[in-house]
mmCIF file of the N, C-alpha and C atoms, coordinates in Angstrom:
data_MODEL
# 
_entry.id   MODEL 
# 
loop_
_atom_site.group_PDB 
_atom_site.id 
_atom_site.type_symbol 
_atom_site.label_atom_id 
_atom_site.label_alt_id 
_atom_site.label_comp_id 
_atom_site.label_asym_id 
_atom_site.label_entity_id 
_atom_site.label_seq_id 
_atom_site.pdbx_PDB_ins_code 
_atom_site.Cartn_x 
_atom_site.Cartn_y 
_atom_site.Cartn_z 
_atom_site.occupancy 
_atom_site.B_iso_or_equiv 
_atom_site.pdbx_formal_charge 
_atom_site.auth_seq_id 
_atom_site.auth_comp_id 
_atom_site.auth_asym_id 
_atom_site.auth_atom_id 
_atom_site.pdbx_PDB_model_num 
ATOM 1   N N  . UNK A 1 1  ? -22.307 -11.131 14.497  1.00 0.00 ? 1  UNK A N  1 
ATOM 2   C CA . UNK A 1 1  ? -21.227 -11.971 13.969  1.00 0.00 ? 1  UNK A CA 1 
ATOM 3   C C  . UNK A 1 1  ? -20.882 -11.549 12.537  1.00 0.00 ? 1  UNK A C  1 
ATOM 4   N N  . UNK A 1 2  ? -21.917 -11.308 11.754  1.00 0.00 ? 2  UNK A N  1 
ATOM 5   C CA . UNK A 1 2  ? -21.691 -10.911 10.360  1.00 0.00 ? 2  UNK A CA 1 
ATOM 6   C C  . UNK A 1 2  ? -20.947 -9.581  10.306  1.00 0.00 ? 2  UNK A C  1 
ATOM 7   N N  . UNK A 1 3  ? -21.349 -8.674  11.184  1.00 0.00 ? 3  UNK A N  1 
ATOM 8   C CA . UNK A 1 3  ? -20.732 -7.351  11.221  1.00 0.00 ? 3  UNK A CA 1 
ATOM 9   C C  . UNK A 1 3  ? -19.235 -7.450  11.497  1.00 0.00 ? 3  UNK A C  1 
ATOM 10  N N  . UNK A 1 4  ? -18.874 -8.381  12.375  1.00 0.00 ? 4  UNK A N  1 
ATOM 11  C CA . UNK A 1 4  ? -17.461 -8.557  12.726  1.00 0.00 ? 4  UNK A CA 1 
ATOM 12  C C  . UNK A 1 4  ? -16.665 -9.005  11.507  1.00 0.00 ? 4  UNK A C  1 
ATOM 13  N N  . UNK A 1 5  ? -17.204 -9.954  10.746  1.00 0.00 ? 5  UNK A N  1 
ATOM 14  C CA . UNK A 1 5  ? -16.471 -10.455 9.579   1.00 0.00 ? 5  UNK A CA 1 
ATOM 15  C C  . UNK A 1 5  ? -16.356 -9.368  8.505   1.00 0.00 ? 5  UNK A C  1 
ATOM 16  N N  . UNK A 1 6  ? -17.413 -8.585  8.343   1.00 0.00 ? 6  UNK A N  1 
ATOM 17  C CA . UNK A 1 6  ? -17.367 -7.482  7.376   1.00 0.00 ? 6  UNK A CA 1 
ATOM 18  C C  . UNK A 1 6  ? -16.291 -6.487  7.794   1.00 0.00 ? 6  UNK A C  1 
ATOM 19  N N  . UNK A 1 7  ? -16.281 -6.156  9.082   1.00 0.00 ? 7  UNK A N  1 
ATOM 20  C CA . UNK A 1 7  ? -15.299 -5.211  9.606   1.00 0.00 ? 7  UNK A CA 1 
ATOM 21  C C  . UNK A 1 7  ? -13.884 -5.725  9.392   1.00 0.00 ? 7  UNK A C  1 
ATOM 22  N N  . UNK A 1 8  ? -13.682 -7.027  9.639   1.00 0.00 ? 8  UNK A N  1 
ATOM 23  C CA . UNK A 1 8  ? -12.352 -7.620  9.468   1.00 0.00 ? 8  UNK A CA 1 
ATOM 24  C C  . UNK A 1 8  ? -11.905 -7.566  8.011   1.00 0.00 ? 8  UNK A C  1 
ATOM 25  N N  . UNK A 1 9  ? -12.812 -7.898  7.092   1.00 0.00 ? 9  UNK A N  1 
ATOM 26  C CA . UNK A 1 9  ? -12.424 -7.900  5.677   1.00 0.00 ? 9  UNK A CA 1 
ATOM 27  C C  . UNK A 1 9  ? -12.110 -6.485  5.198   1.00 0.00 ? 9  UNK A C  1 
ATOM 28  N N  . UNK A 1 10 ? -12.882 -5.505  5.677   1.00 0.00 ? 10 UNK A N  1 
ATOM 29  C CA . UNK A 1 10 ? -12.617 -4.112  5.305   1.00 0.00 ? 10 UNK A CA 1 
ATOM 30  C C  . UNK A 1 10 ? -11.257 -3.677  5.839   1.00 0.00 ? 10 UNK A C  1 
ATOM 31  N N  . UNK A 1 11 ? -10.972 -4.036  7.089   1.00 0.00 ? 11 UNK A N  1 
ATOM 32  C CA . UNK A 1 11 ? -9.686  -3.675  7.689   1.00 0.00 ? 11 UNK A CA 1 
ATOM 33  C C  . UNK A 1 11 ? -8.542  -4.311  6.915   1.00 0.00 ? 11 UNK A C  1 
ATOM 34  N N  . UNK A 1 12 ? -8.715  -5.576  6.539   1.00 0.00 ? 12 UNK A N  1 
ATOM 35  C CA . UNK A 1 12 ? -7.679  -6.277  5.780   1.00 0.00 ? 12 UNK A CA 1 
ATOM 36  C C  . UNK A 1 12 ? -7.461  -5.597  4.438   1.00 0.00 ? 12 UNK A C  1 
ATOM 37  N N  . UNK A 1 13 ? -8.550  -5.212  3.777   1.00 0.00 ? 13 UNK A N  1 
ATOM 38  C CA . UNK A 1 13 ? -8.435  -4.532  2.487   1.00 0.00 ? 13 UNK A CA 1 
ATOM 39  C C  . UNK A 1 13 ? -7.680  -3.221  2.624   1.00 0.00 ? 13 UNK A C  1 
ATOM 40  N N  . UNK A 1 14 ? -7.988  -2.466  3.666   1.00 0.00 ? 14 UNK A N  1 
ATOM 41  C CA . UNK A 1 14 ? -7.311  -1.181  3.888   1.00 0.00 ? 14 UNK A CA 1 
ATOM 42  C C  . UNK A 1 14 ? -5.821  -1.400  4.124   1.00 0.00 ? 14 UNK A C  1 
ATOM 43  N N  . UNK A 1 15 ? -5.495  -2.420  4.931   1.00 0.00 ? 15 UNK A N  1 
ATOM 44  C CA . UNK A 1 15 ? -4.088  -2.721  5.198   1.00 0.00 ? 15 UNK A CA 1 
ATOM 45  C C  . UNK A 1 15 ? -3.381  -3.109  3.907   1.00 0.00 ? 15 UNK A C  1 
ATOM 46  N N  . UNK A 1 16 ? -4.048  -3.946  3.097   1.00 0.00 ? 16 UNK A N  1 
ATOM 47  C CA . UNK A 1 16 ? -3.469  -4.428  1.845   1.00 0.00 ? 16 UNK A CA 1 
ATOM 48  C C  . UNK A 1 16 ? -3.222  -3.269  0.880   1.00 0.00 ? 16 UNK A C  1 
ATOM 49  N N  . UNK A 1 17 ? -4.221  -2.409  0.737   1.00 0.00 ? 17 UNK A N  1 
ATOM 50  C CA . UNK A 1 17 ? -4.087  -1.256  -0.161  1.00 0.00 ? 17 UNK A CA 1 
ATOM 51  C C  . UNK A 1 17 ? -2.995  -0.314  0.342   1.00 0.00 ? 17 UNK A C  1 
ATOM 52  N N  . UNK A 1 18 ? -2.949  -0.116  1.660   1.00 0.00 ? 18 UNK A N  1 
ATOM 53  C CA . UNK A 1 18 ? -1.911  0.734   2.232   1.00 0.00 ? 18 UNK A CA 1 
ATOM 54  C C  . UNK A 1 18 ? -0.525  0.186   1.946   1.00 0.00 ? 18 UNK A C  1 
ATOM 55  N N  . UNK A 1 19 ? -0.396  -1.134  2.048   1.00 0.00 ? 19 UNK A N  1 
ATOM 56  C CA . UNK A 1 19 ? 0.885   -1.785  1.778   1.00 0.00 ? 19 UNK A CA 1 
ATOM 57  C C  . UNK A 1 19 ? 1.270   -1.603  0.313   1.00 0.00 ? 19 UNK A C  1 
ATOM 58  N N  . UNK A 1 20 ? 0.308   -1.807  -0.587  1.00 0.00 ? 20 UNK A N  1 
ATOM 59  C CA . UNK A 1 20 ? 0.563   -1.622  -2.021  1.00 0.00 ? 20 UNK A CA 1 
ATOM 60  C C  . UNK A 1 20 ? 1.000   -0.191  -2.299  1.00 0.00 ? 20 UNK A C  1 
ATOM 61  N N  . UNK A 1 21 ? 0.276   0.763   -1.703  1.00 0.00 ? 21 UNK A N  1 
ATOM 62  C CA . UNK A 1 21 ? 0.569   2.176   -1.926  1.00 0.00 ? 21 UNK A CA 1 
ATOM 63  C C  . UNK A 1 21 ? 1.957   2.537   -1.423  1.00 0.00 ? 21 UNK A C  1 
ATOM 64  N N  . UNK A 1 22 ? 2.331   1.988   -0.256  1.00 0.00 ? 22 UNK A N  1 
ATOM 65  C CA . UNK A 1 22 ? 3.653   2.272   0.305   1.00 0.00 ? 22 UNK A CA 1 
ATOM 66  C C  . UNK A 1 22 ? 4.745   1.717   -0.607  1.00 0.00 ? 22 UNK A C  1 
ATOM 67  N N  . UNK A 1 23 ? 4.526   0.504   -1.129  1.00 0.00 ? 23 UNK A N  1 
ATOM 68  C CA . UNK A 1 23 ? 5.510   -0.116  -2.022  1.00 0.00 ? 23 UNK A CA 1 
ATOM 69  C C  . UNK A 1 23 ? 5.641   0.702   -3.305  1.00 0.00 ? 23 UNK A C  1 
ATOM 70  N N  . UNK A 1 24 ? 4.503   1.129   -3.843  1.00 0.00 ? 24 UNK A N  1 
ATOM 71  C CA . UNK A 1 24 ? 4.484   1.938   -5.060  1.00 0.00 ? 24 UNK A CA 1 
ATOM 72  C C  . UNK A 1 24 ? 5.251   3.238   -4.833  1.00 0.00 ? 24 UNK A C  1 
ATOM 73  N N  . UNK A 1 25 ? 4.992   3.875   -3.709  1.00 0.00 ? 25 UNK A N  1 
ATOM 74  C CA . UNK A 1 25 ? 5.674   5.126   -3.360  1.00 0.00 ? 25 UNK A CA 1 
ATOM 75  C C  . UNK A 1 25 ? 7.180   4.930   -3.286  1.00 0.00 ? 25 UNK A C  1 
ATOM 76  N N  . UNK A 1 26 ? 7.595   3.839   -2.650  1.00 0.00 ? 26 UNK A N  1 
ATOM 77  C CA . UNK A 1 26 ? 9.017   3.576   -2.471  1.00 0.00 ? 26 UNK A CA 1 
ATOM 78  C C  . UNK A 1 26 ? 9.689   3.387   -3.830  1.00 0.00 ? 26 UNK A C  1 
ATOM 79  N N  . UNK A 1 27 ? 9.068   2.602   -4.699  1.00 0.00 ? 27 UNK A N  1 
ATOM 80  C CA . UNK A 1 27 ? 9.684   2.348   -6.003  1.00 0.00 ? 27 UNK A CA 1 
ATOM 81  C C  . UNK A 1 27 ? 9.724   3.627   -6.837  1.00 0.00 ? 27 UNK A C  1 
ATOM 82  N N  . UNK A 1 28 ? 8.686   4.464   -6.729  1.00 0.00 ? 28 UNK A N  1 
ATOM 83  C CA . UNK A 1 28 ? 8.691   5.723   -7.467  1.00 0.00 ? 28 UNK A CA 1 
ATOM 84  C C  . UNK A 1 28 ? 9.816   6.630   -6.977  1.00 0.00 ? 28 UNK A C  1 
ATOM 85  N N  . UNK A 1 29 ? 10.002  6.697   -5.663  1.00 0.00 ? 29 UNK A N  1 
ATOM 86  C CA . UNK A 1 29 ? 11.065  7.531   -5.100  1.00 0.00 ? 29 UNK A CA 1 
ATOM 87  C C  . UNK A 1 29 ? 12.421  7.019   -5.567  1.00 0.00 ? 29 UNK A C  1 
ATOM 88  N N  . UNK A 1 30 ? 12.587  5.690   -5.544  1.00 0.00 ? 30 UNK A N  1 
ATOM 89  C CA . UNK A 1 30 ? 13.839  5.071   -5.963  1.00 0.00 ? 30 UNK A CA 1 
ATOM 90  C C  . UNK A 1 30 ? 14.106  5.382   -7.428  1.00 0.00 ? 30 UNK A C  1 
ATOM 91  N N  . UNK A 1 31 ? 13.052  5.304   -8.251  1.00 0.00 ? 31 UNK A N  1 
ATOM 92  C CA . UNK A 1 31 ? 13.169  5.555   -9.683  1.00 0.00 ? 31 UNK A CA 1 
ATOM 93  C C  . UNK A 1 31 ? 13.598  6.997   -9.944  1.00 0.00 ? 31 UNK A C  1 
ATOM 94  N N  . UNK A 1 32 ? 12.962  7.947   -9.264  1.00 0.00 ? 32 UNK A N  1 
ATOM 95  C CA . UNK A 1 32 ? 13.318  9.358   -9.477  1.00 0.00 ? 32 UNK A CA 1 
ATOM 96  C C  . UNK A 1 32 ? 14.731  9.629   -8.969  1.00 0.00 ? 32 UNK A C  1 
ATOM 97  N N  . UNK A 1 33 ? 15.127  8.946   -7.910  1.00 0.00 ? 33 UNK A N  1 
ATOM 98  C CA . UNK A 1 33 ? 16.485  9.105   -7.386  1.00 0.00 ? 33 UNK A CA 1 
ATOM 99  C C  . UNK A 1 33 ? 17.503  8.616   -8.416  1.00 0.00 ? 33 UNK A C  1 
ATOM 100 N N  . UNK A 1 34 ? 17.225  7.464   -9.030  1.00 0.00 ? 34 UNK A N  1 
ATOM 101 C CA . UNK A 1 34 ? 18.135  6.922   -10.055 1.00 0.00 ? 34 UNK A CA 1 
ATOM 102 C C  . UNK A 1 34 ? 18.199  7.866   -11.254 1.00 0.00 ? 34 UNK A C  1 
ATOM 103 N N  . UNK A 1 35 ? 17.067  8.423   -11.647 1.00 0.00 ? 35 UNK A N  1 
ATOM 104 C CA . UNK A 1 35 ? 17.052  9.348   -12.780 1.00 0.00 ? 35 UNK A CA 1 
ATOM 105 C C  . UNK A 1 35 ? 17.891  10.583  -12.472 1.00 0.00 ? 35 UNK A C  1 
ATOM 106 N N  . UNK A 1 36 ? 17.807  11.066  -11.237 1.00 0.00 ? 36 UNK A N  1 
ATOM 107 C CA . UNK A 1 36 ? 18.587  12.240  -10.840 1.00 0.00 ? 36 UNK A CA 1 
ATOM 108 C C  . UNK A 1 36 ? 20.084  11.935  -10.903 1.00 0.00 ? 36 UNK A C  1 
ATOM 109 N N  . UNK A 1 37 ? 20.461  10.744  -10.490 1.00 0.00 ? 37 UNK A N  1 
ATOM 110 C CA . UNK A 1 37 ? 21.872  10.360  -10.479 1.00 0.00 ? 37 UNK A CA 1 
ATOM 111 C C  . UNK A 1 37 ? 22.434  10.295  -11.892 1.00 0.00 ? 37 UNK A C  1 
ATOM 112 N N  . UNK A 1 38 ? 21.612  9.894   -12.841 1.00 0.00 ? 38 UNK A N  1 
ATOM 113 C CA . UNK A 1 38 ? 22.056  9.780   -14.238 1.00 0.00 ? 38 UNK A CA 1 
ATOM 114 C C  . UNK A 1 38 ? 21.936  11.134  -14.930 1.00 0.00 ? 38 UNK A C  1 
# 
């Protein structure tokens, strides 16, 4: 039972970090695109 909860929390953390990283990537791409336009 303990192993399952540990596994779930690790999976959630990975999903959360992946989401943060994707958002960061998107904003960086948008920023460089705006800089290119100017």
